[in-house]
C-alpha positions as CSV (number, residue, x, y, z in Angstrom):
1,X,75.1,240.0,250.2
2,X,74.3,239.7,246.5
3,X,72.5,242.8,245.2
4,X,70.7,242.6,241.9
5,X,70.4,245.8,239.8
6,X,67.0,247.4,239.6
7,X,67.1,247.1,235.8
8,X,67.5,243.4,236.0
9,X,64.7,243.0,238.6
10,X,62.4,245.2,236.4
11,X,63.1,243.0,233.3
12,X,62.5,239.8,235.2
13,X,59.3,241.1,236.7
14,X,58.2,242.2,233.2
15,X,59.1,238.9,231.5
16,X,58.3,236.2,233.9
17,X,54.5,236.7,234.1
18,X,54.3,236.9,230.3
19,X,56.4,233.8,230.0
20,X,54.2,231.8,232.4
21,X,51.0,233.0,230.7
22,X,52.3,232.2,227.1
23,X,53.7,228.9,228.2
24,X,50.4,227.6,229.6
25,X,48.5,229.0,226.6
26,X,50.8,227.2,224.2
27,X,50.7,224.1,226.3
28,X,46.9,224.2,226.3
29,X,46.8,224.6,222.5
30,X,49.1,221.6,221.8
31,X,47.1,219.5,224.3
32,X,43.9,220.3,222.4
33,X,45.7,219.2,219.3
34,X,46.5,215.9,221.0
35,X,42.9,215.6,222.1
36,X,41.5,216.2,218.6
37,X,43.9,213.6,217.2
38,X,42.9,210.8,219.6
39,X,39.4,211.8,220.5
40,X,37.9,208.9,218.5
41,X,39.9,206.4,220.6
42,X,38.8,207.8,223.9
43,X,35.1,208.6,223.5
44,X,32.5,205.9,224.2
45,X,34.6,203.6,226.3
46,X,33.4,204.5,229.8
47,X,36.8,205.7,230.9
48,X,36.9,207.2,234.4
49,X,37.8,210.8,235.0
50,X,41.1,210.0,236.8
51,X,42.3,207.9,233.8
52,X,41.6,210.8,231.4
53,X,43.3,213.3,233.8
54,X,46.3,211.0,234.1
55,X,46.6,210.7,230.3
56,X,46.4,214.5,229.9
57,X,49.0,215.0,232.6
58,X,51.5,212.8,230.8
59,X,50.5,214.3,227.5
60,X,51.2,217.8,228.9
61,X,54.7,216.7,230.0
62,X,55.3,215.1,226.6
63,X,54.2,218.3,224.8
64,X,56.6,220.6,226.7
65,X,59.3,220.4,224.0
66,X,56.8,221.8,221.5
67,X,55.3,224.5,223.7
68,X,58.4,225.8,225.4
69,X,60.2,227.4,222.4
70,X,57.0,229.0,221.1
71,X,56.2,230.5,224.5
72,X,59.7,231.9,224.8
73,X,59.4,233.5,221.4
74,X,56.0,235.0,222.2
75,X,56.9,236.2,225.6
76,X,60.1,237.9,224.4
77,X,58.2,239.5,221.6
78,X,55.5,240.9,223.9
79,X,58.0,242.0,226.5
80,X,60.3,244.1,224.3
81,X,57.3,245.1,222.1
82,X,55.6,246.6,225.2
83,X,58.9,248.3,226.2
84,X,59.3,249.8,222.7
85,X,55.6,250.8,222.4
86,X,55.7,252.7,225.7
87,X,59.1,254.3,224.9
88,X,60.7,252.6,227.9
89,X,63.3,251.0,225.7
90,X,64.0,254.4,224.2
91,X,64.5,255.9,227.6
92,X,66.9,253.1,228.5
93,X,69.0,253.6,225.4
94,X,69.0,257.4,225.9
95,X,70.4,256.7,229.4
96,X,73.4,254.9,227.8
97,X,72.1,251.4,228.4
98,X,72.6,249.2,225.4
99,X,70.1,246.6,224.2
100,X,72.4,243.8,225.1
101,X,72.6,245.0,228.7
102,X,68.8,245.2,228.8
103,X,68.6,241.6,227.5
104,X,71.3,240.4,229.9
105,X,69.1,239.2,232.8
106,X,66.7,237.5,230.4
107,X,69.6,235.9,228.6
108,X,70.8,234.3,231.8
109,X,67.3,233.2,232.7
110,X,66.7,231.6,229.2
111,X,70.1,229.9,229.6
112,X,69.0,228.4,232.8
113,X,65.7,227.4,231.2
114,X,67.7,225.7,228.3
115,X,69.8,223.8,230.8
116,X,66.6,222.7,232.6
117,X,65.1,221.7,229.3
118,X,68.1,219.5,228.6
119,X,67.7,217.6,231.9
120,X,63.9,217.5,231.3
121,X,64.5,215.9,227.9
122,X,66.9,213.4,229.3
123,X,65.2,212.4,232.6
124,X,61.5,213.4,232.7
125,X,60.4,213.2,229.1
126,X,61.3,209.5,228.5
127,X,59.3,208.5,231.6
128,X,56.3,210.6,230.7
129,X,56.2,209.3,227.1
130,X,56.3,205.8,228.3
131,X,53.4,206.4,230.7
132,X,51.4,208.3,228.0
133,X,51.8,205.8,225.2
134,X,51.2,202.8,227.5
135,X,48.1,204.4,228.8
136,X,46.9,205.3,225.3
137,X,47.5,201.8,224.0
138,X,45.6,200.4,227.0
139,X,42.7,202.7,226.3
140,X,42.7,201.6,222.6
141,X,42.2,198.0,223.7
142,X,39.4,198.9,226.1
143,X,36.0,197.7,224.9
144,X,33.5,200.4,224.2
145,X,30.6,201.0,226.5
146,X,27.4,199.2,225.4
147,X,25.0,201.7,223.9
148,X,22.7,199.7,221.6
149,X,20.7,202.1,219.3
150,X,17.2,201.6,218.0
151,X,16.6,200.5,214.4
152,X,20.3,200.0,213.6
153,X,22.8,197.1,213.7
154,X,25.2,197.3,216.6
155,X,28.6,195.6,215.8
156,X,30.7,196.7,218.8
157,X,30.4,193.2,220.5
158,X,33.2,191.0,219.1
159,X,31.7,188.2,216.9
160,X,28.1,189.4,217.1
161,X,25.9,191.8,215.3
162,X,22.8,192.9,217.3
163,X,19.7,194.6,216.0
164,X,17.0,196.1,218.3
165,X,13.8,197.5,216.9
166,X,12.6,199.3,220.0
167,X,13.9,200.1,223.6
168,X,12.0,200.9,226.7
169,X,13.9,203.8,228.4
170,X,12.3,203.1,231.8
171,X,13.2,199.4,232.4
172,X,15.9,198.9,229.6
173,X,13.6,196.3,228.0
174,X,14.5,195.4,224.4
175,X,11.9,194.5,221.7
176,X,12.3,193.0,218.2
177,X,15.7,191.5,218.8
178,X,17.8,189.9,216.0
179,X,21.2,188.4,216.8
180,X,23.7,187.4,214.1
181,X,26.5,185.2,215.5
182,X,29.5,185.5,213.1
183,X,32.1,184.1,215.5
184,X,31.9,180.6,214.0
185,X,33.6,179.4,210.8
186,X,30.3,178.3,209.3
187,X,29.3,179.7,205.9
188,X,26.1,181.2,207.3
189,X,25.8,183.0,210.6
190,X,23.8,181.7,213.5
191,X,20.6,183.8,213.8
192,X,18.5,184.2,216.9
193,X,15.2,186.2,216.8
194,X,13.2,187.1,219.9
195,X,10.2,189.2,220.7
196,X,11.7,190.8,223.8
197,X,14.7,190.5,226.1
198,X,17.1,192.3,228.3
199,X,20.9,192.8,228.5
200,X,23.0,192.6,231.6
201,X,26.6,191.9,232.7
202,X,28.1,189.6,235.3
203,X,29.7,190.9,238.5
204,X,33.2,190.6,237.1
205,X,32.3,192.4,233.9
206,X,33.8,189.6,231.8
207,X,30.6,188.3,230.1
208,X,27.3,189.7,228.7
209,X,24.1,187.9,229.7
210,X,21.3,188.2,227.1
211,X,17.9,187.1,228.4
212,X,15.5,186.4,225.5
213,X,11.7,185.7,225.6
214,X,9.6,184.0,222.9
215,X,11.9,183.5,220.0
216,X,13.6,181.1,217.5
217,X,17.1,179.8,217.0
218,X,18.3,179.2,213.4
219,X,21.7,177.5,212.8
220,X,23.4,175.9,209.8
221,X,25.0,172.6,211.0
222,X,26.8,171.8,207.8
223,X,30.5,171.2,208.6
224,X,31.8,169.4,205.5
225,X,32.5,166.1,207.3
226,X,31.9,162.7,205.9
227,X,29.0,162.1,208.4
228,X,27.2,165.2,207.2
229,X,27.5,164.0,203.6
230,X,26.1,160.6,204.5
231,X,23.1,162.0,206.4
232,X,22.3,164.7,203.8
233,X,23.9,167.5,201.8
234,X,22.4,170.2,204.1
235,X,21.7,170.1,207.9
236,X,19.9,172.9,209.8
237,X,18.7,173.5,213.3
238,X,15.6,175.4,214.3
239,X,14.6,175.8,217.9
240,X,11.6,177.6,219.3
241,X,11.9,178.8,222.9
242,X,9.9,180.8,225.5
243,X,12.9,181.8,227.6
244,X,16.6,181.5,226.9
245,X,19.8,183.0,228.2
246,X,22.8,183.6,226.0
247,X,26.3,184.2,227.5
248,X,28.6,186.2,225.3
249,X,32.3,186.8,226.2
250,X,32.8,190.6,226.6
251,X,35.5,192.1,228.9
252,X,34.4,195.6,230.0
253,X,37.3,196.0,232.5
254,X,40.2,198.4,231.9
255,X,43.5,196.5,231.9
256,X,46.7,198.6,231.9
257,X,49.6,197.4,229.8
258,X,53.0,196.8,231.3
259,X,55.5,199.7,230.9
260,X,58.4,197.4,230.1
261,X,57.5,197.0,226.5
262,X,57.3,200.7,225.8
263,X,60.3,201.4,228.0
264,X,62.5,199.3,225.7
265,X,61.6,201.6,222.8
266,X,63.7,204.7,221.9
267,X,61.1,207.1,223.4
268,X,61.7,205.7,226.9
269,X,65.5,205.9,227.0
270,X,67.9,208.5,228.3
271,X,71.3,209.5,226.7
272,X,73.2,206.6,228.3
273,X,70.6,204.0,227.3
274,X,70.4,205.4,223.7
275,X,74.1,205.3,223.2
276,X,74.3,201.7,224.6
277,X,71.5,200.6,222.2
278,X,73.2,202.4,219.2
279,X,76.5,200.7,220.0
280,X,75.0,197.2,220.4
281,X,72.9,197.4,217.3
282,X,75.8,198.9,215.3
283,X,78.1,196.0,216.3
284,X,75.4,193.6,215.2
285,X,75.0,195.4,211.8
286,X,78.8,195.4,211.3
287,X,79.1,191.7,212.1
288,X,76.3,190.8,209.8
289,X,77.7,193.1,207.1
290,X,81.1,191.5,207.4
291,X,79.6,188.0,207.2
292,X,77.6,188.9,204.1
293,X,80.6,190.5,202.5
294,X,82.7,187.4,203.2
295,X,80.0,185.2,201.7
296,X,79.9,187.4,198.6
297,X,83.7,187.4,198.2
298,X,83.8,183.6,198.3
299,X,80.6,183.0,196.3
300,X,80.8,181.1,193.1
301,X,80.6,183.0,189.9
302,X,78.8,181.0,187.2
303,X,79.5,177.9,189.3
304,X,83.2,178.6,189.5
305,X,84.7,179.5,192.9
306,X,86.4,182.9,192.9
307,X,88.2,182.5,196.2
308,X,88.6,180.0,199.1
309,X,88.8,180.4,202.8
310,X,92.0,179.2,204.5
311,X,92.3,178.9,208.3
312,X,95.9,179.3,209.7
313,X,97.5,179.7,213.1
314,X,99.5,182.7,214.0
315,X,102.5,183.0,216.3
316,X,100.3,183.4,219.3
317,X,98.4,180.1,218.3
318,X,95.2,182.0,217.4
319,X,93.3,180.9,214.3
320,X,92.7,183.5,211.6
321,X,90.9,183.4,208.3
322,X,92.1,184.7,205.0
323,X,90.9,184.6,201.4
324,X,93.1,182.8,198.9
325,X,92.5,183.0,195.2
326,X,92.0,179.6,193.5
327,X,94.6,178.1,191.3
328,X,94.5,179.6,187.8
329,X,93.8,177.4,184.8
330,X,96.8,176.4,182.7
331,X,94.9,176.9,179.4
332,X,91.8,178.7,178.1
333,X,88.5,176.8,178.2
334,X,85.9,177.6,175.6
335,X,82.6,177.4,177.5
336,X,80.5,178.2,174.5
337,X,81.8,175.1,172.7
338,X,81.1,173.0,175.7
339,X,77.6,174.4,176.0
340,X,77.0,173.9,172.3
341,X,77.8,170.2,172.5
342,X,74.7,169.6,174.6
343,X,71.2,169.1,173.1
344,X,68.8,172.1,173.1
345,X,66.7,170.5,175.9
346,X,69.8,170.2,178.1
347,X,70.9,173.7,177.3
348,X,67.4,175.0,178.4
349,X,67.6,173.0,181.6
350,X,71.1,174.4,182.3
351,X,69.8,178.0,181.7
352,X,66.7,177.4,183.8
353,X,68.8,176.0,186.7
354,X,71.2,179.0,186.5
355,X,68.2,181.4,186.6
356,X,66.7,179.6,189.5
357,X,70.0,179.7,191.4
358,X,70.3,183.4,190.8
359,X,66.7,184.0,192.0
360,X,67.3,182.0,195.2
361,X,70.6,183.9,195.9
362,X,68.8,187.2,195.2
363,X,66.0,186.4,197.6
364,X,68.4,185.2,200.3
365,X,70.5,188.4,200.1
366,X,67.3,190.5,200.0
367,X,66.1,188.9,203.2
368,X,69.4,189.7,204.8
369,X,69.2,193.3,203.6
370,X,65.8,193.7,205.0
371,X,67.0,192.5,208.4
372,X,70.0,195.0,208.2
373,X,67.6,197.8,207.1
374,X,65.5,197.2,210.2
375,X,68.6,197.5,212.3
376,X,69.7,200.6,210.5
377,X,66.3,202.1,211.0
378,X,66.5,201.3,214.7
379,X,69.9,203.0,214.8
380,X,68.6,206.1,213.1
381,X,65.6,206.4,215.4
382,X,67.8,206.2,218.5
383,X,70.3,208.7,217.0
384,X,67.4,211.1,216.3
385,X,66.1,210.8,219.8
386,X,69.7,211.3,221.1
387,X,70.1,214.5,219.0
388,X,66.7,215.8,220.1
389,X,67.9,215.9,223.7
390,X,70.1,218.9,222.7
391,X,68.0,220.7,220.0
392,X,65.4,221.9,222.5
393,X,67.9,223.8,224.6
394,X,69.3,225.5,221.5
395,X,65.9,226.2,220.1
396,X,65.0,228.1,223.4
397,X,68.0,230.3,223.0
398,X,67.5,230.9,219.3
399,X,63.8,231.9,219.7
400,X,64.8,234.3,222.5
401,X,67.3,236.0,220.3
402,X,64.7,236.2,217.5
403,X,61.8,237.4,219.7
404,X,63.6,240.0,221.9
405,X,65.3,242.0,219.1
406,X,62.2,241.6,216.8
407,X,60.0,243.1,219.6
408,X,62.5,246.0,220.0
409,X,62.3,246.6,216.3
410,X,58.6,246.4,215.6
411,X,57.7,248.1,219.0
412,X,54.2,246.5,219.2
413,X,53.0,244.9,222.4
414,X,49.9,243.1,223.4
415,X,48.7,239.9,221.9
416,X,47.9,240.9,218.3
417,X,51.1,241.5,216.3
418,X,53.3,239.3,218.5
419,X,51.0,236.3,218.1
420,X,50.9,236.7,214.3
421,X,54.7,237.0,214.0
422,X,55.3,234.1,216.5
423,X,52.9,231.8,214.7
424,X,54.5,232.5,211.3
425,X,58.0,232.0,212.7
426,X,57.0,228.8,214.5
427,X,55.4,227.5,211.4
428,X,58.7,228.0,209.5
429,X,60.5,226.3,212.4
430,X,58.1,223.4,212.4
431,X,58.3,222.9,208.6
432,X,62.1,222.7,208.6
433,X,62.2,220.6,211.8
434,X,59.6,218.1,210.5
435,X,61.3,218.0,207.0
436,X,64.7,217.4,208.6
437,X,63.3,214.7,210.9
438,X,61.7,212.8,208.0
439,X,64.9,213.0,205.9
440,X,67.0,211.8,208.8
441,X,64.5,209.0,209.7
442,X,64.3,207.7,206.1
443,X,68.1,207.7,205.8
444,X,68.2,210.3,203.0
445,X,70.3,212.7,205.1
446,X,72.7,212.0,208.0
447,X,70.9,212.2,211.3
448,X,72.7,215.2,212.6
449,X,72.0,217.3,209.5
450,X,68.3,216.5,209.5
451,X,67.8,217.2,213.2
452,X,69.8,220.4,213.3
453,X,68.3,221.7,210.1
454,X,65.8,224.0,211.8
455,X,68.4,225.4,214.2
456,X,70.8,226.1,211.3
457,X,68.0,228.0,209.4
458,X,66.9,230.1,212.4
459,X,70.2,230.8,214.0
460,X,71.4,233.3,211.3
461,X,68.0,235.0,211.5
462,X,68.5,235.5,215.3
463,X,72.0,236.9,214.7
464,X,70.8,239.2,212.0
465,X,67.9,240.6,214.0
466,X,70.0,241.0,217.1
467,X,72.6,243.0,215.2
468,X,69.9,245.2,213.5
469,X,68.2,245.8,216.9
470,X,71.5,246.8,218.5
471,X,72.3,249.2,215.6
472,X,68.7,250.6,215.5
473,X,68.5,249.7,211.9
474,X,65.2,250.1,210.0
475,X,64.6,246.5,209.2
476,X,60.9,246.9,208.4
477,X,61.2,250.3,206.7
478,X,59.7,249.8,203.2
479,X,61.4,252.9,201.8
480,X,64.8,251.5,202.7
481,X,64.2,248.2,200.9
482,X,62.6,250.1,198.0
483,X,65.7,252.3,197.6
484,X,68.0,249.3,197.9
485,X,66.3,247.5,195.0
486,X,66.2,250.8,193.0
487,X,70.0,251.1,193.5
488,X,70.5,247.4,192.7
489,X,68.4,247.6,189.5
490,X,69.6,251.0,188.4
491,X,66.2,252.6,188.8
492,X,65.6,256.3,189.5
493,X,65.0,257.5,193.0
494,X,63.0,260.4,194.2
495,X,63.6,262.9,197.1
496,X,61.2,263.9,199.8
497,X,61.7,267.2,201.6
498,X,59.3,268.9,204.0
499,X,59.2,272.4,205.5
500,X,60.9,272.2,209.0
501,X,59.2,273.6,212.0
502,X,62.4,274.4,213.8
503,X,65.5,275.4,211.7
504,X,68.8,275.6,213.5
505,X,71.0,276.8,210.6
506,X,69.3,279.5,208.4
507,X,70.0,279.5,204.7
508,X,72.2,282.3,203.6
509,X,71.3,283.3,200.1
510,X,74.8,284.3,199.1
511,X,76.3,281.1,200.4
512,X,73.6,279.0,198.7
513,X,74.2,280.8,195.4
514,X,77.9,280.1,195.7
515,X,77.3,276.4,196.4
516,X,74.8,276.1,193.5
517,X,77.3,277.9,191.1
518,X,80.1,275.5,192.1
519,X,77.9,272.5,191.6
520,X,76.8,273.6,188.2
521,X,80.4,274.2,187.2
522,X,81.5,270.8,188.3
523,X,78.6,269.2,186.4
524,X,79.6,271.1,183.3
525,X,83.3,270.0,183.7
526,X,82.2,266.3,184.0
527,X,80.0,266.6,180.9
528,X,82.7,268.4,178.9
529,X,85.2,265.6,179.9
530,X,82.8,262.9,178.6
531,X,81.0,264.4,175.7
532,X,80.4,261.5,173.4
533,X,79.7,257.8,173.9
534,X,82.7,255.8,175.0
535,X,83.9,253.0,172.6
536,X,83.9,249.4,173.5
537,X,87.5,249.2,174.6
538,X,87.6,252.6,176.3
539,X,84.5,251.7,178.4
540,X,85.9,248.3,179.5
541,X,89.4,249.7,180.3
542,X,88.6,253.2,181.6
543,X,84.9,254.0,182.0
544,X,84.0,257.2,184.0
545,X,86.2,258.7,186.7
546,X,84.7,257.2,189.8
547,X,86.5,259.7,192.2
548,X,85.1,262.6,190.3
549,X,81.6,261.1,190.3
550,X,81.8,260.4,194.0
551,X,82.7,264.0,194.7
552,X,79.8,265.1,192.5
553,X,77.4,262.9,194.4
554,X,78.6,264.2,197.8
555,X,78.4,267.8,196.5
556,X,74.8,267.4,195.3
557,X,73.8,265.9,198.7
558,X,75.5,268.7,200.5
559,X,73.6,271.4,198.5
560,X,70.3,269.6,199.0
561,X,70.9,269.2,202.7
562,X,71.7,273.0,203.0
563,X,68.7,274.0,201.0
564,X,66.4,271.7,203.1
565,X,66.7,274.4,205.9
566,X,65.0,277.0,203.6
567,X,61.7,278.6,204.7
568,X,60.7,279.1,201.1
569,X,58.4,276.2,200.0
570,X,59.2,276.9,196.3
571,X,62.9,276.4,196.9
572,X,62.2,273.1,198.8
573,X,60.0,271.9,195.9
574,X,62.8,272.7,193.4
575,X,65.4,271.1,195.6
576,X,63.4,267.8,195.4
577,X,64.0,267.9,191.6
578,X,67.7,267.3,192.2
579,X,68.3,263.7,191.0
580,X,70.0,261.2,193.3
581,X,73.3,260.3,191.7
582,X,74.0,256.6,192.1
583,X,77.3,254.9,192.4
584,X,76.8,252.1,189.9
585,X,79.4,249.5,189.1
586,X,78.6,249.9,185.4
587,X,80.0,253.5,185.3
588,X,83.5,252.2,186.0
589,X,84.0,248.4,185.5
590,X,87.5,247.9,186.8
591,X,90.6,249.8,187.9
592,X,92.9,247.5,185.9
593,X,93.2,247.8,182.2
594,X,94.3,244.2,181.9
595,X,91.0,243.0,183.5
596,X,89.1,245.3,181.1
597,X,91.1,243.8,178.2
598,X,90.2,240.3,179.3
599,X,86.5,241.3,179.5
600,X,86.7,242.7,176.0
601,X,88.3,239.5,174.7
602,X,85.6,237.4,176.3
603,X,83.0,238.7,173.9
604,X,79.9,237.1,175.4
605,X,80.6,238.8,178.7
606,X,82.0,242.1,177.5
607,X,79.3,243.0,175.0
608,X,76.2,242.7,177.3
609,X,78.2,244.6,180.0
610,X,79.0,247.4,177.4
611,X,75.4,247.7,176.2
612,X,74.1,248.0,179.8
613,X,77.0,250.3,180.8
614,X,76.5,252.9,178.0
615,X,72.8,253.0,178.8
616,X,73.6,253.8,182.5
617,X,76.1,256.4,181.4
618,X,73.5,258.1,179.2
619,X,71.2,258.2,182.2
620,X,73.9,259.7,184.3
621,X,74.5,262.5,181.8
622,X,70.8,263.2,181.7
623,X,70.8,263.4,185.5
624,X,73.8,265.8,185.4
625,X,72.0,268.0,182.9
626,X,68.9,268.0,185.1
627,X,71.1,269.0,188.0
628,X,72.4,272.0,186.0
629,X,68.9,273.0,185.0
630,X,67.7,272.8,188.6
631,X,70.7,274.9,189.7
632,X,69.6,277.6,187.2
633,X,66.0,277.5,188.3
634,X,66.9,277.8,192.0
635,X,69.4,280.6,191.1
636,X,66.6,282.5,189.3
637,X,64.2,282.0,192.3
638,X,66.8,283.3,194.8
639,X,67.8,286.2,192.5
640,X,64.2,287.2,192.1
641,X,63.8,287.0,195.9
642,X,66.8,289.3,196.4
643,X,65.5,291.8,193.8
644,X,62.0,291.7,195.5
645,X,63.6,292.3,198.8
646,X,65.6,295.3,197.5
647,X,62.6,296.8,195.8
648,X,60.6,296.5,199.1
649,X,63.4,298.2,201.0
650,X,63.6,301.0,198.5
651,X,59.8,301.5,198.7
652,X,59.9,301.6,202.5
653,X,62.7,304.2,202.3
654,X,60.8,306.3,199.8
655,X,57.7,306.0,202.0
656,X,59.5,307.2,205.0
């Protein structure tokens, strides 16, 4: 019987509810984005609730690739943030359980989710996208529901503009009706005016029936024919009526498009179908390209053939084609003299004919290039869709290995900080993903580079955060970054010591004085060794002794660490005055004199390095002098403490 460890069960029980919650929240957000984008095409068309629900169902399936990575990132951030905030992760680490072992069950779960995401992309997503876009295009073609306003022209009836002055809300009676029929090709529209009327629809909802009372019909009968010109330049029709019915074609039914048209597009194909389309279109592009190239090779240059096609039979009796260069001329022909023998008019005609021929050839090849560009665009779109079948699975893994270690580092649970960080990271992912997609779609980059760009950018971030979380590094410690840039730029650093509540190793005054005396002596030896400023050649070939400087730095840190256990606040304050000796490259440029000689010869490189180096060396000397001064001050304080202690002891003895 398979027995799962309690730790794994605990991690799965902690992660799964958060994952389900964040997934449905993210899915709801992207569906709302879809609704806001297409709201204008859905409102006012009298669509039934079941059609809207069906559209949102297929839209939800189509939005899963966008919501799934974000939900994994947010859930992993919240899970490990909660564990860190409640010190549960610290307890696990103190028990000898590494972060990777804590992440192990969730890693397997996300791996299964990634595999499921691949099959979803390949099998479910094409079908859902076909249904969604087919339904959306069908809704776009649906005629809007009639809602004629008062005092405004209504133009939602194809070919007609309708104006109603007043409406009776109780019996749907219309008053002050004006109808402009712009469906004909006449210069002026047909106009119908009526005092009142009503609007209804036939049983099949294919025609509108407009019943009018007490009105007039105005129509321009001029058609531009010969008969109209014989009868008169202008012909009009005016009809007064008491009751009239006008039938207007208007289809109010919802007709669903066929799925086959959308299924043939790239969004409705799986991996096998995509590869089949890519291969077939590539073969067509190659054949057309070969044909165009053959035509260009045998095309005439200035009316002279450059090659000719020869068909020949091979040994297996198959016919092959090869290009043979034409026979070379036996003597040189001066075309300028031939052209000069014609009259100016003839030369102009020849030039115009040549220009026209070139324009025709250019247009013909441009037309062929447009056809090939369409095929290349089709190939790119199918390759993009093929690559996207795999990117979702990798994105799920990458976002998990970003969110889990990041939550362990920041140790903040809840919905506040994780949501902010998740949104920022997802925005970065979306920008790179969308930019790579457009570069691949337009053919500026190879398809695989554009589609995998976002993964290539975020994968190093996931590896970096995972390593830092395993090593318990202070990634978000501002002081660590501040000290790093100080060391990088050669800036001074300050110490911070506080009085310890619990001291394990008490400071012995005699030992401390011996350490301080040795430190002062070593600083004096270093300063005596390098009294003056080094020359240009000496600096580049020798510099300062880095081993001696490294020992000095370690000795200063040892003294400060020992004095940090003192119970005397004055000594702690003085210990903070010890400068932090830095190991800069400019103190000792190279270990090889030949390299230093080369830098000295390359004057534009050696001179700036020398100017910066002697400045850093001067700062180092000042720091060593400060170290000696601080040693003297701490020695005076400790000596005074010893003297005060002895005087107090003598006074106590005398008092006794």
